[in-house]
NUTI-180180 format. One line per 3 residues: for each residue z, x, y of C-alpha. Coordinates in nm, 4 decimals. Each point is the difference from the previous one (the first is absolute). Layout:
Z X Y ~ ...
This chain:
21.9971 17.3735 2.8031 ~ -0.3289 -0.1543 0.1252 ~ -0.2173 0.1620 0.2655
-0.2469 -0.1014 0.2041 ~ -0.1847 0.0823 0.3207 ~ 0.0517 -0.2723 0.2245
0.3113 -0.2101 -0.0204 ~ -0.0272 -0.3455 0.2153 ~ 0.3081 -0.2422 0.0560
-0.1131 -0.3298 0.0348 ~ -0.2849 -0.2255 -0.1106 ~ -0.0856 -0.1845 0.3131
-0.3110 0.0671 0.2128 ~ 0.0800 0.3736 0.0904 ~ 0.0980 0.1170 -0.3412
-0.2901 -0.1595 -0.1397 ~ -0.2282 0.1307 0.2700 ~ 0.1369 0.3427 -0.0682
-0.0400 -0.0088 -0.3379 ~ -0.3680 -0.1319 0.0603 ~ -0.0981 0.2320 0.2372
0.1047 0.3036 -0.1775 ~ -0.2862 0.2148 -0.1409 ~ 0.2850 0.1715 -0.2100
0.0627 -0.2619 -0.2774 ~ 0.3673 0.1186 -0.0950 ~ 0.1644 -0.2549 0.1235
0.3110 -0.2159 -0.0715 ~ 0.1024 -0.2983 0.2132 ~ 0.3604 -0.1396 -0.0856
0.0346 -0.3506 0.0658 ~ 0.3858 -0.1618 0.0203 ~ -0.1755 -0.3482 -0.0376
-0.1785 -0.1260 -0.3016 ~ -0.3158 -0.0786 0.1549 ~ -0.2186 0.2389 0.2530
-0.0786 -0.1191 0.3796 ~ 0.3399 0.0431 0.1707 ~ -0.0114 -0.2776 0.2631
-0.3565 -0.0653 -0.0701 ~ 0.0655 -0.2379 -0.3272 ~ -0.1708 -0.3457 -0.0445
0.1372 -0.3007 -0.0976 ~ -0.2122 -0.2768 -0.2031 ~ 0.1774 -0.3386 -0.0626
-0.1471 -0.3504 -0.0204 ~ -0.3265 0.0878 0.1212 ~ 0.1505 0.1940 0.2911
-0.0623 0.3712 0.0918 ~ 0.2676 0.1745 0.2032 ~ 0.1099 0.3398 0.0832
0.3449 0.1215 0.0615 ~ -0.0889 -0.0682 0.3465 ~ -0.3296 -0.0200 0.2172
-0.1613 0.3155 -0.1144 ~ -0.3549 -0.0204 0.1645 ~ -0.2039 0.3460 0.0465
-0.1218 0.0998 0.3364 ~ -0.2704 0.2631 -0.0531 ~ -0.0822 0.2486 0.2539
-0.1592 0.2333 -0.2590 ~ -0.3240 -0.1221 -0.1563 ~ 0.0510 0.2873 -0.2672
0.3374 -0.1145 -0.1032 ~ -0.1197 -0.3577 -0.0324 ~ -0.3256 0.0545 -0.1878
0.2177 0.2755 -0.2518 ~ 0.2344 -0.3029 -0.0694 ~ -0.2826 -0.2831 -0.0473
-0.2113 0.2264 -0.1994 ~ 0.3047 -0.0436 -0.2352 ~ 0.0463 -0.3976 0.0335
-0.3479 -0.0869 -0.1377 ~ -0.0023 -0.4238 -0.0533 ~ 0.2788 -0.0429 0.2236
-0.0537 -0.2195 0.2782 ~ 0.1418 0.1855 0.3312 ~ -0.0280 -0.1860 0.3071
-0.0483 0.1509 0.3921 ~ 0.1643 -0.2104 0.2134 ~ 0.0155 -0.0411 0.3753
0.3810 -0.0822 0.0537 ~ 0.1384 -0.2731 0.2151 ~ 0.3495 0.0331 0.0934
0.2187 -0.2066 0.1956 ~ 0.3423 -0.0384 0.1826 ~ 0.1760 -0.3033 -0.0429
0.1487 -0.0451 0.3904 ~ 0.1949 -0.2750 0.0977 ~ -0.2094 -0.3111 -0.1436
-0.2968 0.1369 -0.0337 ~ -0.1962 0.3486 -0.0845 ~ -0.0962 0.3031 0.2074
-0.2401 0.2242 -0.1551 ~ 0.1089 0.3996 -0.1236 ~ 0.0445 0.2489 0.1549
0.2183 -0.2139 0.2684 ~ -0.0380 0.2435 0.2773 ~ -0.3873 -0.0345 0.0297
0.0244 -0.4264 -0.0175 ~ 0.2616 -0.0500 0.2695 ~ -0.2194 -0.2313 0.1389
0.0222 -0.2126 -0.2575 ~ 0.3709 -0.0826 0.1046 ~ 0.0999 -0.2979 0.2143
-0.1200 0.1364 0.3679 ~ 0.3332 0.0468 0.1386 ~ 0.0960 0.2734 -0.3232
-0.3578 0.1487 0.0252 ~ 0.1102 0.0910 0.4135 ~ 0.3142 0.1462 -0.1273
-0.1473 0.2126 -0.2709 ~ -0.3045 0.1137 0.2471 ~ 0.2820 0.0429 0.3065
0.2056 0.2117 -0.2436 ~ -0.2883 0.1961 -0.1743 ~ -0.1211 0.1177 0.3419
0.3164 0.1350 0.1175 ~ 0.0895 0.1627 -0.2920 ~ -0.3293 0.1930 0.0219
0.0254 0.0097 0.3986 ~ 0.4123 0.0576 0.0951 ~ 0.0608 -0.0665 0.3597
-0.0219 0.2890 0.2297 ~ 0.3265 0.1997 -0.0062 ~ 0.0515 -0.0988 -0.3804
-0.0492 0.1729 -0.3349 ~ -0.0106 -0.1578 -0.3154 ~ 0.2553 0.1087 -0.2434
-0.0473 0.2361 -0.2485 ~ -0.1222 -0.1534 -0.3726 ~ 0.3048 0.1186 -0.2099
-0.0893 -0.2770 -0.2483 ~ -0.2642 -0.2528 -0.1376 ~ 0.2093 -0.2726 0.2048
-0.0516 0.2105 0.3195 ~ -0.3556 0.0692 -0.0799 ~ -0.0966 -0.3647 -0.0248
0.1916 -0.0722 0.3411 ~ -0.1709 0.2970 0.1616 ~ -0.3775 -0.0627 -0.0887
-0.0021 -0.3805 -0.0426 ~ 0.2749 -0.1491 0.2186 ~ 0.3007 -0.2221 -0.0849
-0.1874 -0.3267 -0.0252 ~ -0.2042 0.1040 -0.2753 ~ 0.2388 0.1996 -0.1616
0.3004 -0.2594 0.0163 ~ -0.2408 -0.2778 -0.0978 ~ -0.1568 0.1408 -0.3322
0.0201 0.3667 -0.0512 ~ 0.3998 0.0194 -0.0316 ~ 0.0714 -0.3129 -0.1825
-0.2999 0.0600 -0.2564 ~ 0.0312 0.3610 -0.0521 ~ 0.3916 -0.0365 -0.0576
-0.0240 -0.2834 -0.2677 ~ -0.2387 0.2351 -0.1687 ~ 0.2007 0.3327 0.0376
0.3418 -0.1728 -0.0059 ~ 0.1410 0.2309 0.2408 ~ 0.0313 0.0595 0.3638
-0.3341 0.1501 0.1481 ~ 0.1918 0.2326 0.1970 ~ 0.0917 0.2096 -0.3211
-0.3791 0.0597 -0.0617 ~ -0.2080 0.2976 0.1481 ~ -0.2611 -0.1217 0.2603
-0.2608 0.1013 -0.2031 ~ 0.1484 -0.1616 -0.3448 ~ -0.3147 -0.2213 -0.0659
-0.2749 0.2799 0.0917 ~ -0.3491 -0.1198 0.0029 ~ 0.0968 -0.3232 -0.1009
0.1733 -0.1643 0.2752 ~ -0.2735 -0.1701 0.2251 ~ 0.0497 0.1233 0.3051
-0.2040 -0.1892 0.3221 ~ -0.0552 0.0911 0.3226 ~ -0.0849 -0.2387 0.2971
-0.3492 0.1010 -0.0154 ~ -0.0052 -0.1245 -0.3643 ~ 0.2146 -0.3113 0.0396
-0.2471 -0.1314 0.2850 ~ -0.3073 0.1051 -0.1704 ~ 0.1273 -0.2269 -0.2767
0.0562 -0.3053 0.2155 ~ -0.4197 -0.0112 0.0368 ~ -0.0893 0.1772 -0.3477
0.2388 -0.0859 -0.2521 ~ 0.0702 0.3584 -0.2046 ~ 0.3259 0.0092 -0.1947
-0.1273 0.2902 -0.2128 ~ 0.2858 0.2432 -0.1519 ~ 0.0160 0.2897 -0.2739
-0.0274 -0.2937 -0.2413 ~ -0.2464 -0.2089 0.1551 ~ -0.1688 -0.0715 -0.3424
0.1425 0.0457 -0.3521 ~ -0.1447 0.0052 -0.3832 ~ 0.2111 -0.1554 -0.2706
-0.1353 -0.0612 -0.3698 ~ 0.0457 -0.3132 -0.1614 ~ 0.2222 0.1554 -0.2676
0.2189 0.1085 0.2291 ~ 0.1255 0.3330 0.1582 ~ 0.0784 0.1343 -0.3264
-0.3888 0.0243 -0.0648 ~ 0.0174 0.2654 0.2294 ~ 0.3031 0.1873 -0.2151
-0.2271 -0.0340 -0.2646 ~ -0.2842 0.1557 0.1287 ~ 0.1955 0.3062 0.1010
0.1149 0.0112 -0.3609 ~ -0.3564 0.0025 -0.1515 ~ -0.0064 0.3568 0.1499
0.3253 0.1403 -0.1828 ~ -0.0122 0.1449 -0.3435 ~ 0.1606 -0.2103 -0.2454
0.3539 0.0591 -0.0848 ~ 0.0776 0.1316 0.3217 ~ 0.2244 -0.2548 0.0996
0.3734 -0.0148 -0.1381 ~ 0.1234 -0.3556 0.0793 ~ 0.3865 -0.1111 0.0083
0.0915 0.3777 0.0385 ~ 0.1711 0.0585 0.3458 ~ 0.0800 0.3645 0.1053
0.3362 0.0723 -0.0222 ~ 0.0276 0.3567 0.1893 ~ -0.2300 0.2734 0.0892
0.0956 0.3700 0.0071 ~ -0.2279 0.1380 0.2831 ~ 0.0742 0.3821 -0.0705
-0.0925 -0.0353 -0.3793 ~ -0.2713 -0.2656 0.0481 ~ 0.1382 -0.2203 -0.2796
0.0422 -0.3877 0.0372 ~ 0.2292 -0.2074 -0.2370 ~ -0.0456 -0.3662 -0.1134
0.2254 -0.1879 -0.2415 ~ -0.2789 0.1076 -0.2798 ~ -0.0832 0.3694 0.0813
-0.0312 0.3159 0.2204 ~ -0.2854 0.0782 0.1621 ~ -0.1076 0.3282 0.1309
-0.2948 -0.0568 0.2855 ~ -0.2007 0.2161 0.2384 ~ 0.0104 -0.2487 0.2968
0.1747 -0.3042 0.0440 ~ -0.1263 -0.3133 0.2415 ~ 0.2490 -0.2619 0.0387
-0.0549 -0.3711 0.1835 ~ 0.3663 -0.0820 -0.0602 ~ 0.2205 -0.0948 0.3001
0.0720 0.3441 0.1629 ~ 0.3553 -0.0387 0.0372 ~ -0.0024 -0.0788 -0.3379
-0.2209 0.2612 -0.1120 ~ 0.1937 0.2949 0.1744 ~ 0.3034 -0.1211 -0.1590
-0.1668 0.0421 -0.3851 ~ -0.0778 0.3303 0.1384 ~ 0.3238 0.0677 0.0821
-0.0817 0.0769 0.3698 ~ 0.2605 -0.0729 0.2936 ~ -0.1324 -0.2261 0.2328
0.0817 -0.2442 0.2945 ~ 0.0359 -0.3323 -0.2257 ~ 0.0872 -0.2076 0.2746
-0.3144 0.0885 0.1970 ~ -0.1901 -0.1974 -0.2168 ~ 0.0004 -0.3834 0.0069
-0.2355 -0.2757 -0.0756 ~ -0.0270 -0.3922 -0.0067 ~ -0.0458 -0.1829 -0.3472
-0.2429 -0.2899 -0.0297 ~ 0.0533 -0.3071 -0.2207 ~ -0.3722 -0.1182 -0.0917
-0.0241 -0.3906 -0.1438 ~ -0.3585 -0.0552 -0.1404 ~ -0.1018 -0.3719 -0.0261
-0.2359 -0.2225 -0.0991 ~ -0.0725 -0.3406 0.0821 ~ -0.1727 -0.3315 -0.1340
-0.2659 -0.0091 0.2781 ~ -0.1197 0.1940 0.2727 ~ 0.1854 0.0665 0.3279
-0.0957 0.1656 0.3694 ~ -0.3693 0.1392 -0.0089 ~ -0.1646 0.2878 0.1691
0.2737 0.1850 0.0167 ~ 0.1151 0.3387 -0.2193 ~ 0.3441 0.0111 0.1432
0.2415 -0.1040 0.2719 ~ 0.2821 0.1492 0.1972 ~ 0.3446 -0.1362 0.0379
0.1810 0.1510 0.2985 ~ 0.2579 -0.2843 0.0366 ~ 0.3269 0.0849 -0.1381
0.0910 -0.3479 -0.1043 ~ -0.2616 0.0497 -0.2551 ~ 0.1189 0.1682 -0.3194
-0.3573 0.1878 -0.0620 ~ -0.1863 0.2750 0.2088 ~ -0.3556 -0.0796 -0.1739
-0.1687 -0.1999 -0.1924 ~ -0.3405 0.0710 -0.1867 ~ -0.2418 -0.2315 -0.1369
-0.2007 0.1410 -0.3138 ~ -0.1865 -0.3063 -0.0598 ~ -0.1965 0.0508 0.3370
-0.1484 0.3309 -0.1369 ~ -0.1547 -0.1671 -0.3043 ~ 0.0283 -0.3281 0.1543
0.1399 -0.1541 -0.3180 ~ 0.1292 -0.3864 0.0140 ~ 0.3818 0.0666 -0.0545
0.2051 0.1714 0.2558 ~ 0.1330 0.3495 -0.0890 ~ 0.2579 0.1706 0.2264
0.1801 0.3045 0.0471 ~ 0.3228 -0.0186 0.1870 ~ 0.1826 0.2770 0.1513
0.3644 0.0229 0.1119 ~ 0.1343 0.3202 0.1364 ~ 0.3710 0.1126 -0.0553
0.2241 0.2945 0.1113 ~ 0.0338 0.2463 -0.3145 ~ 0.3681 -0.0834 -0.0555
-0.0443 -0.3921 0.0070 ~ 0.0414 -0.1865 -0.3178 ~ -0.3151 -0.2034 -0.0310
0.0967 -0.3821 -0.1587 ~ -0.3558 -0.0849 -0.1276 ~ 0.0831 -0.3625 -0.0444
0.1401 -0.0567 0.3010 ~ -0.3067 0.1977 0.1661 ~ -0.2371 -0.2195 -0.2194
0.1505 -0.3376 0.1063 ~ -0.0465 0.1047 0.3632 ~ -0.3295 0.1739 -0.0150
-0.1332 -0.3548 -0.1654 ~ 0.1835 -0.1872 0.3038 ~ -0.1355 0.2203 0.2241
-0.3740 -0.0143 -0.1257 ~ 0.0105 -0.3563 0.0456 ~ 0.1594 0.0030 0.3416
-0.2805 0.2320 0.1161 ~ -0.2839 -0.2016 -0.1284 ~ -0.0756 0.2173 -0.2683
0.0629 -0.2769 -0.2873 ~ 0.0189 -0.3616 0.0594 ~ 0.0526 -0.1920 -0.3139
-0.0991 0.2842 -0.2133 ~ 0.1157 0.0738 -0.3384 ~ 0.1178 0.3588 -0.1050
-0.1762 0.0496 -0.3667 ~ 0.0457 0.3710 -0.0379 ~ 0.2292 0.2823 0.1458
0.1372 0.3428 -0.0036 ~ 0.2329 0.2307 0.1701 ~ 0.0662 0.3418 0.0729
0.2304 0.2213 0.1826 ~ -0.1660 0.3224 0.1511 ~ 0.2461 0.2645 0.0598
-0.0764 0.2156 0.1794 ~ -0.2466 -0.1708 0.2001 ~ -0.0713 0.1017 0.3419
0.1940 0.3298 0.0992 ~ 0.1174 0.0411 0.3325 ~ -0.1588 0.3015 0.1924
0.2516 0.1512 0.2419 ~ -0.0094 0.3369 0.1447 ~ 0.3243 0.1444 -0.2373
-0.1989 -0.1491 -0.3120 ~ -0.3400 0.1923 0.1260 ~ 0.2207 0.3078 0.0371
0.1415 0.0154 -0.3120 ~ -0.3410 -0.1176 -0.1734 ~ -0.1792 0.3127 0.1531
0.2997 0.2267 -0.1703 ~ 0.0175 -0.1358 -0.3287 ~ -0.3925 -0.0139 -0.0586
0.0185 0.3613 0.1390 ~ 0.2846 0.1091 -0.2440 ~ -0.2109 -0.2063 -0.2803
-0.3066 0.1742 0.0657 ~ 0.1562 0.3230 -0.0157 ~ 0.0682 -0.0688 -0.3903
-0.3630 -0.1284 -0.0184 ~ 0.1047 -0.3402 -0.0147 ~ -0.1310 -0.2852 0.2421
0.1454 -0.3236 0.0994 ~ -0.2890 -0.2379 0.1264 ~ -0.0840 -0.3682 0.0591
0.1868 -0.2657 0.1840 ~ 0.3270 0.0783 -0.1331 ~ -0.0576 0.3534 -0.1011
-0.0769 0.0560 0.3649 ~ 0.2215 -0.2322 0.1170 ~ -0.2639 -0.1457 0.1723
-0.2052 -0.2984 0.1584 ~ -0.3552 0.0186 -0.1840 ~ -0.2756 -0.1959 -0.1675
-0.0742 0.0021 -0.3527 ~ -0.3302 0.1388 0.0917 ~ 0.2156 0.2713 0.1655
0.2108 0.0563 -0.3229 ~ -0.3470 0.0814 -0.1773 ~ -0.1089 0.2429 0.2886
0.3004 0.1869 -0.0026 ~ -0.0111 0.0759 -0.4218 ~ -0.3528 0.1230 0.0367
0.0798 0.2278 0.2847 ~ 0.2561 0.1163 -0.2016 ~ -0.1461 0.0718 -0.3132
-0.3060 0.1770 0.1840 ~ 0.2766 0.2395 0.1792 ~ 0.0784 0.1143 -0.3781
-0.3155 0.1908 -0.0518 ~ 0.0558 0.1761 0.3503 ~ 0.1118 0.3630 -0.0690
0.3278 -0.0950 0.2875 ~ 0.1350 -0.2556 -0.2799 ~ 0.1649 -0.3238 0.0692
0.1105 -0.1193 0.3305 ~ 0.3360 -0.0916 0.1588
């Protein structure tokens, strides 16, 4: 039987960062796929560079960014001040919508401002209803017009569910709140900053960050095409199709409900829901729209919810897109039908105009965005605590069943391995 101090499940950002930051070099990563990277894989085809989706890094911690860049010598890494738009009617509004309602036609602007004011200042003798869901939060804080014109139609396309099912804090710090003062100030001094106002991106794609993490991992510490089949929590033994592995501690970034099943833990499977996202990466023969990095499409008659422009990062001479479509987790995805509709919608939305498609790639991410509900949060806390009692740690977007950034994954992994050296041991 093999033996290892730290067994890690998943060679995505969270798993690789755990091994990279762990001063105890006795680690082994089990990865079901034939390549490292998880959803941060990069496709290179006919001169185009695409990721599985738009993986742009928004660093808030200079030490994390400098640590990675030191391992990316010779790579052209650009820092970009992003420009993002919302397709609204026949025109565009700057993102975030709620800070730029003054760009709407006058009557719609007045509706939004009126509803926002009275959402924040209910008439005498009335009170706002309690916020029991993400939808309630939107109505209570931003009013009916802003919510109905953009926030509900866009986010329901993305999450592929009724927003009334999600917890009011489902997007945490990533939701761009705005109050009356923000909106009024923005009319005179435009400021559409958000948590990701700037981003970095390497010429070789997001995989370059993956490679940087991998440089800090001892050779032979990653086992590809070796999925985890079961874990005996009591005896600390993991089993794959190839071997049994005795471990000291285990760190997993696998989807939490799936991992709980592997560990033989009873769990509320219904608590965990998600969407899946179909991504088309498309390369065209010539340039398209300029001075924009991605565009949001709330219109339910448009198949995609977002289109991103890789070519506007490095100002290349051919349009290079990622196009994202959200689906319920149980939906059957007809890729060819979706492709036909996407190409037609790109023309209808003015993104393409006689352009010739010269290269393409597609991938379905399943799961993609997790649905954070009160039920899922309670079950996540319970399961992670139960696993923690066995020195098993479930982390990352899927292991923690949360909404987070790529940098958050690395920070969580670093904090976890730092906790290993404390007298109190691991964490829940």
